[in-house]
C-alpha positions in Angstrom: 30.1 -89.4 31.8 27.1 -91.4 31.8 23.6 -90.0 30.0 20.0 -91.1 30.5 20.2 -92.2 27.0 22.6 -95.1 27.8 20.9 -98.3 27.4 22.3 -101.6 28.9 22.2 -104.9 27.5 22.8 -108.1 29.8 23.4 -111.6 28.0 21.7 -114.1 30.3 20.2 -117.0 28.0 22.3 -119.6 28.8 22.5 -122.8 30.5 25.4 -122.5 32.8 26.5 -126.1 31.9 29.9 -125.7 33.7 28.1 -124.8 36.9 25.3 -127.3 36.8 26.1 -130.0 34.6 24.3 -131.2 31.4 20.9 -130.8 33.3 20.8 -127.5 34.1 19.2 -125.9 37.0 18.6 -122.2 37.9 19.9 -119.6 35.5 23.2 -118.1 36.9 21.7 -114.7 36.6 19.2 -116.0 39.2 22.1 -117.2 41.7 21.5 -115.3 45.1 24.4 -113.5 46.9 23.8 -112.0 50.6 20.0 -112.2 49.5 20.2 -110.5 46.0 20.1 -112.3 42.8 23.0 -111.2 40.3 20.1 -109.9 37.9 19.0 -107.8 40.7 22.6 -106.5 41.3 23.1 -105.8 37.8 20.0 -103.6 37.9 20.8 -101.9 41.1 24.2 -101.2 39.9 23.0 -99.7 36.4 20.6 -97.8 38.1 22.7 -96.3 40.5 25.2 -95.2 37.5 22.0 -93.6 35.9 21.2 -96.3 33.2 17.5 -97.2 33.7 17.0 -99.1 30.1 18.0 -102.5 30.6 17.4 -105.0 27.9 17.9 -108.4 29.4 18.3 -111.4 26.9 17.2 -114.9 28.2 16.6 -118.1 27.0 16.9 -121.0 29.5 14.3 -121.0 32.0 12.9 -117.9 30.3 9.9 -118.1 32.7 11.9 -118.2 36.1 13.8 -115.1 34.4 10.5 -113.3 33.7 9.3 -113.4 37.0 12.6 -112.3 38.5 12.4 -109.2 36.1 8.6 -108.3 36.8 10.0 -107.3 40.2 12.8 -105.2 38.8 12.3 -101.6 37.6 13.6 -100.7 33.9 13.9 -104.1 32.6 13.0 -105.6 29.3 13.4 -109.1 28.5 14.0 -110.7 24.9 13.9 -114.2 24.1 16.3 -116.1 22.4 14.9 -119.1 21.6 17.9 -120.9 20.5 20.1 -120.3 23.6 21.9 -123.7 23.1 23.5 -122.2 20.0 26.4 -119.5 20.4 26.0 -116.4 22.5 26.5 -114.6 19.3 22.8 -115.5 18.7 21.7 -113.8 22.3 23.9 -110.9 20.9 21.8 -110.5 18.0 18.6 -110.9 19.6 19.5 -107.5 21.1 19.6 -105.9 17.7 17.1 -103.4 18.7 19.1 -102.0 21.7 22.1 -101.8 19.5 20.2 -100.0 16.7 18.7 -97.3 19.1 21.1 -94.5 18.3 22.0 -94.9 21.9 25.4 -95.5 23.7 25.3 -98.8 24.6 26.8 -100.8 27.8 27.0 -104.7 27.2 27.4 -106.9 30.3 27.8 -110.7 31.0 25.0 -111.7 33.4 27.3 -114.2 35.2 29.7 -111.3 37.1 29.6 -110.3 40.7 31.3 -107.0 40.9 30.9 -103.7 42.6 29.8 -100.1 41.4 33.5 -99.1 41.0 34.3 -101.5 38.0 30.8 -100.2 36.4 31.4 -96.6 37.0 35.2 -96.9 35.5 33.6 -98.2 32.2 31.0 -95.7 32.1 33.3 -92.7 32.9 36.0 -93.8 30.7 37.3 -91.1 28.6 37.4 -93.6 25.8 34.5 -93.9 23.7 34.4 -97.2 23.3 35.9 -99.0 26.3 36.6 -102.5 27.7 37.6 -103.4 31.1 40.8 -105.3 31.9 42.1 -107.3 34.9 46.0 -108.1 34.6 45.4 -110.7 37.6 45.0 -113.3 35.0 44.9 -117.0 35.7 47.0 -118.9 33.2 45.5 -121.4 30.3 42.6 -121.0 27.6 39.5 -120.1 29.9 39.9 -116.5 30.3 39.2 -114.3 27.5 42.5 -112.0 26.9 42.6 -108.5 25.8 46.2 -108.1 24.0 47.7 -104.9 24.5 50.7 -103.6 22.1 52.1 -100.2 22.6 48.9 -99.3 24.7 46.6 -100.6 22.1 44.3 -103.5 22.2 45.5 -105.8 19.1 43.6 -108.9 20.1 40.4 -110.2 22.3 40.5 -114.1 22.6 40.6 -117.1 24.6 43.4 -118.0 22.3 45.0 -114.9 21.0 46.9 -114.8 17.8 48.5 -111.4 17.6 51.8 -110.4 18.9 51.6 -108.5 21.9 53.5 -107.0 24.7 51.1 -108.1 27.4 47.7 -109.1 28.3 44.9 -109.1 30.8 41.4 -110.8 31.4 38.0 -109.4 30.1 35.5 -108.6 32.7 32.9 -108.8 30.3 31.6 -105.4 30.4 32.0 -102.9 27.1 31.0 -99.8 26.5 30.0 -98.6 22.9 29.1 -95.6 20.9 25.8 -95.4 18.7 27.8 -96.0 15.5 30.0 -98.7 17.0 26.7 -100.5 18.7 25.2 -100.3 15.4 28.3 -101.7 13.5 28.4 -104.6 16.1 24.6 -105.5 15.4 25.6 -105.9 11.5 28.4 -108.1 12.4 26.6 -110.1 14.8 23.9 -110.5 12.2 26.3 -112.0 9.6 27.4 -114.7 12.5 23.8 -115.4 13.7 22.2 -115.5 10.5 24.6 -117.6 8.6 27.0 -120.8 9.2 28.5 -119.1 12.2 25.7 -119.7 14.9 27.8 -121.6 16.9 30.3 -118.5 17.8 30.7 -116.7 20.9 29.5 -113.1 21.1 33.1 -111.8 21.7 33.7 -112.9 17.7 32.2 -110.0 16.3 33.8 -107.6 19.0 37.2 -109.0 18.1 36.6 -108.3 14.5 35.7 -104.5 15.0 38.8 -104.1 17.1 41.0 -105.7 14.6 40.1 -104.1 12.0 40.3 -100.2 13.5 42.2 -100.7 16.9 42.3 -96.9 17.6 38.8 -97.0 18.0 39.0 -98.7 21.2 40.3 -98.2 24.6 40.6 -100.1 28.0 40.4 -99.3 31.9 42.6 -101.4 33.9 40.5 -102.4 37.1 43.2 -104.4 38.7 42.4 -104.5 42.2 38.9 -104.1 42.2 36.7 -107.0 43.3 34.8 -109.1 40.9 34.5 -112.6 39.8 32.9 -114.5 37.0 30.8 -117.4 37.8 31.4 -120.2 35.6 32.3 -123.1 37.7 30.7 -124.5 41.4 34.3 -123.3 43.0 33.5 -119.9 41.4 30.1 -119.7 43.9 32.3 -119.7 46.9 34.7 -117.4 45.4 32.1 -114.9 44.7 30.4 -115.4 48.4 34.1 -114.6 49.9 34.1 -111.5 48.0 31.1 -110.0 49.0 32.7 -108.1 52.1 34.4 -106.4 49.8 32.1 -104.9 47.4 31.3 -101.4 47.4 28.0 -100.1 46.4 
């Protein structure tokens, strides 16, 4: 179950080129759905689940994000000035929360979902948990969680480990304080070295493959959610709104 000590990190620094094109526009976290931005929806869902300490990593149009965050309770912004590099740099920017000796929930900002997904993650019996959806589109775009004998053995868009089946990662994770601190150390190796172009999933994959038994997954197949990467995803998200449960 959740505790008041749980901290959330929301990664919201990216430009969203696939959605807006190379010029960019409004940050994806500020896209409105039924009168509420994705950022406001994240904060409300976390608050309803008992998480009130929320760090949002920003970069692109940080002033817009600051103005939106000023109206939201318990939100602290962390700036990633190098937001055009890999998202692992944004993860590293949130290292204070990862090293806070508290449980951590790590979330992509560009996801529309209802509370049941978040509650499933926070109430998971697995101390370190990932959300998985078996309804996955073919191709290299979805980040895949690969399962062998009930254990996560790979986590990548292009997995290499042998596995029995795979599902799509929602982009939400829960970590114990110890594993969160390990993630900070591994993110540092990427972000302060020659691998700043990598995505934040890479150090998580490294942890999973180094000790698979530490990590479990929650199958949320059938629950409504969508990641928003392309223009068609906005329409998909709008159509999903009637199914959301708060």
